[in-house]
C-alpha positions as CSV (number, residue, x, y, z in Angstrom):
1,X,-72.2,92.1,-51.6
2,X,-69.0,93.7,-51.7
3,X,-67.3,95.0,-48.6
4,X,-65.9,98.5,-49.0
5,X,-62.1,98.7,-48.7
6,X,-62.1,101.5,-45.9
7,X,-63.8,99.2,-43.6
8,X,-61.1,96.6,-43.8
9,X,-58.6,99.3,-43.3
10,X,-60.4,100.5,-40.3
11,X,-60.7,97.0,-38.8
12,X,-56.9,96.2,-39.6
13,X,-55.5,99.4,-38.1
14,X,-57.8,98.9,-34.8
15,X,-56.4,95.2,-34.7
16,X,-52.8,96.2,-35.0
17,X,-53.0,98.8,-32.5
18,X,-54.8,96.6,-29.9
19,X,-52.2,94.1,-30.7
20,X,-49.1,96.0,-30.4
21,X,-50.5,97.7,-27.2
22,X,-51.0,94.4,-25.4
23,X,-47.5,93.1,-26.4
24,X,-46.0,96.3,-25.3
25,X,-47.8,95.9,-22.1
26,X,-46.5,92.3,-21.7
27,X,-42.8,93.2,-22.3
28,X,-42.6,96.6,-20.6
29,X,-44.4,95.9,-17.4
30,X,-42.1,93.0,-16.2
31,X,-39.1,95.0,-17.3
32,X,-40.1,98.1,-15.4
33,X,-41.1,95.7,-12.4
34,X,-37.3,94.4,-12.4
35,X,-35.9,98.0,-12.6
36,X,-38.0,99.1,-9.4
37,X,-37.8,95.7,-7.8
38,X,-41.4,95.0,-7.1
39,X,-42.7,92.1,-5.2
40,X,-44.8,90.7,-8.1
41,X,-43.4,87.9,-10.3
42,X,-42.6,88.7,-13.9
43,X,-45.5,86.7,-15.1
44,X,-47.9,88.4,-12.9
45,X,-46.6,91.7,-14.0
46,X,-47.0,90.6,-17.7
47,X,-50.5,89.6,-17.1
48,X,-51.2,93.2,-15.3
49,X,-49.5,94.9,-18.3
50,X,-51.5,92.8,-21.1
51,X,-54.7,93.9,-19.1
52,X,-53.8,97.7,-18.6
53,X,-52.1,98.3,-22.0
54,X,-54.7,96.1,-23.6
55,X,-57.6,98.0,-22.3
56,X,-56.1,101.2,-23.1
57,X,-55.2,100.5,-26.6
58,X,-58.9,99.0,-27.2
59,X,-60.1,102.3,-26.2
60,X,-57.9,104.5,-28.0
61,X,-57.2,102.3,-31.0
62,X,-60.6,102.8,-32.7
63,X,-60.5,106.4,-32.4
64,X,-57.2,106.5,-34.0
65,X,-58.2,104.1,-36.7
66,X,-61.4,106.2,-37.5
67,X,-59.1,109.4,-38.0
68,X,-56.6,107.5,-40.2
69,X,-59.3,105.9,-42.2
70,X,-61.0,109.3,-42.8
71,X,-57.7,111.0,-43.7
72,X,-56.9,108.1,-46.3
73,X,-60.5,108.4,-47.8
74,X,-60.3,112.4,-48.1
75,X,-56.6,111.8,-49.5
76,X,-57.7,109.5,-52.2
77,X,-60.9,111.2,-53.4
78,X,-60.5,114.0,-55.9
79,X,-61.3,117.7,-55.1
80,X,-65.0,118.4,-56.0
81,X,-64.2,121.9,-57.4
82,X,-61.3,120.9,-59.8
83,X,-62.9,123.3,-62.2
84,X,-62.6,126.4,-60.2
85,X,-59.1,125.8,-59.1
86,X,-57.8,126.1,-62.6
87,X,-59.2,129.0,-64.2
88,X,-58.9,129.1,-68.2
89,X,-56.2,131.2,-69.7
90,X,-57.1,134.2,-72.0
């Protein structure tokens, strides 16, 4: 049984979005914490950032992946009414 290409594309986009969102949380939260001088340690802020932005990106990631996959599928498929778009010359 062959797995369709679009399902791999969907999984890849979702995984990338969640990974980048989590890594951004790990980097951004300690930096912002240093700027506003919080009482939490940078390690605690990195953990909170990974949890917070990891959750957000895991909720939004599949939605964005679904939209991008649908756009890719419709862009790669040929138009159905190709005959009606080009009328014959007279």
